[in-house]
C-alpha positions, 0 to 999 in steps of 0.5 A: 500500500503506498505511503501517504502524506496523511499517514506521515502526519500521523507519524509525526505526532507521538502515537497515543498509547492504549489506555489499558496497556499495563506497565512492563514487568520485565527489567531488560530493554532491548534496542536495535540501532541502525549504526554502531559507534566507532568508539565509546570515547565521548570526545573522539568522533562528533558523530551521532552513532557515537554521541547517542551511545556515549550520552547514555553514560556521560553528561554535560553541564547543559542538556537539550530537550527533544525540541532543542531547548536548553535545560540544566544538566550537571550545572544546576544553574547558569547565568551571564555575569557580563557579555564575556563571562558566564557562571555555572553553578554545579550540582552537589552530591553527584557521583561518577560511576566509580563512586568518585565525586564530581566537581569543577576540576572534572569540568576543566579537565574535560574541556582541556582534553577535547583538543588533545584527543589523538586522530579525531576524525571530527573533533569537538573543538568547535564547541570549546574554542570560544573559551579563553579562561576558566576560573574555579573559585570553589569546587562547585562554581565554574567561571568561563570567559570568552574573548568577545560576547558569545551568547551560544556558549551554553548551547555549545557546552551541551555537546561536550561530555564531562569525564572524570579527573580520576583518569589522571589521578585527580590532578588539578588542571589549569585551563589554557586556551593555547593548550593545557598541560598535565603531568602524564599522558592524556587518556586514550580513546582505546581505553574508553572503548574497552570500558576502562575509562567509560566512567561518567555520571549518567543514568546508565553504566557501562557493562559490556561492548562486543563489537558487531554484536552487543553493547550492554548497560546497567542502571546507575543506582546512584544517579542524581536525576530520574533513574532509568526504568530498566535494570539492564539495557541491551543494544544490538547494532542491526545496520540492515533495515529488514533484519532490524524490523524482523528483530522487532516483530519477532520480539528479539528487540523491543524498540528500534530506530529508523524503521525502513519507510516501506515497513512503517505502515505495516508496523503502525497497523499492527496492534502490538506496535507503534511508530513515532516521528518528527522533523529532525535537524539533520540535512542530507547534502552533497559536497565537492572537493574544492581544495585546489585546482588539481583534479579530484579523485574519480573525476574525468574529462575535465582537461586537467581542471577541477570543475568543482572550483567553478560556482557555475558547475556547483549551481548546475549540479544543484539545479539538476536535482529533483528534490521533491521526486526524491522525497516522494519516490525514494524516501516515501515522504520521510523528509522535506526538500532543502534549500539551505543547510537547516530547515527553516523551522530552526533558529538562524535559517533564512526564512525567505529563501525560495526552493532550489529550482529543478531546471535541467536545461538551465543546468546544461547552459551553466555547464556550457558557460563553465566550459563543459558543454559535453559534461564530464565523468564523476564517481559519487561516494556514499554510505549505504547504511547510515542515512534513510535510503542513502545509497538509493538517493545517490543512485537517483542523483546520479541518474539526474546528473547523467541526464545533463551530461555529467556521467555519474557512477555510484560507489556505495559502502558501509558507513565505517569505510565511507567515513574513513575514506572521506577523512583521507580525501579519497572522494571527489564528490560525496553524499553525507548528512549533518546534524546541527547539534545545537539546533541552530544554523551556526552549528551547520555553517561553521563546521560545513562551510566556514573556512577551516580555522583551528584557532576558532574550531571552524571547518571541522567537517569541511572536507570540501575545502570551501572558503568564502571570506564574506560568509566567514565575516557574517558568521563571525559577527553573528557569533558575537551578537547577543540579541537573538533576533539580530544573530538569527538575521546574520546567520540567515544572511550567511545561509543565503550566501552559502546557497549563492556559492553552493558551498555544499548542495543541500538535498533534504531534511530527514524525518526521523522515526522510531518503532516500538512495542505499544507498551513503551513510550518515547518522545521523538527528538529533533537531534535524532538521538535514541536515548535508552534512559528516556524509553519508559513503560506506558503507565 
């Protein structure tokens, strides 16, 4: 039966539980995830499969609600002392999983470690670079100073997990913007992934990680907040959609993320299960190697030139894509066509941008003007198990580009292989996704579009090498603007400029769905996180 818009509208609201449904007696929750984390180090790889899993164990000073509103985390309160100074009052009587006490030194140590994580493929420095100084007048007060006004500091700190200074023997750490020093070595990523260093303050405690098979957590009985509903949480990575649904329907798992669109109606119509969903802050996009004039990998027929350095080529490729057809036919309506790097429902998005026109003939003319009247050949790299129907989307895009003379083949692979290759610049053009983890436009512009700048932490995901001083200046001005409306206007201008230059090509914003037994409840999150501790029995 075809997927309809009315049915999608139903999914976007949390499905009402049956009134007579009893509370679960079982003490174990079994979850099927669509992707396995590459590490349990909360500072290693800024990637959703990693962040959502480490978020079961580790917490930040400020937390985000499902709709991206800020709420107190390990800081019970925070305030602005002056435009460049923030005060965070920490919770008392919070314990790490090993029983050690949480205090201000753990915060300083955590922020110091972020830039000292070895071989990070996508570092968290974007969220700590604004910090110039940290003072700790007492064990439960943290004063953070920035170089200039920085109103988004609480949003950014919500992304940075706090780890225990017990990992360095409780050594007192002094923050330095140009590099913190400690007596010994920084804790290694391998020791987090093995479980040795997986010691947080969160509602779930590490128990076991068998790569490719299972990840097991136990309830943190000493948790300071609302306790998890389950004695044990058992997570299985099931990257293939079919087996993930089969595991739910057979009872092997109780809850899954990203059910395939072709199965959503069948699951929703089954009286034992339900579907929940909402529009996310994740945008699926296409990026092109613009780093130099050298011909990028797997690009042919361009007379020794890099075609992606020409804005007309980038615009032509964008115009050749029928986004609405992809959303309706390839994704079954589980997305919204994009005209910028974040849906206009979120702060900082330009509100008056028109949809990107689907104009194949206009695209051909632009290619001819750029010197490619007969087109050229490319290979589009893509994961095949990371985003909703990612490989199928890449195939659809390839067909559309081939129609304008850009003969396109697709190189699809597992996400782990894809991200490794992308990190080594082995693609000339690729499909990927980006989630704005603070729920506003700067969280997309700074990592994806801004000129890479280690001092600012910008360009952490800008493997394309795009650089535009005008966009950088608008972002810079926005980041120092305290007034929310004025800051959002500046970010909107930067968003428009990035679309004029087609820094990256946006495709669509995903609608994220979860499927579960009717006896469970879960509030869908715009950040796409599957938080096991927020899954609860229906009362």
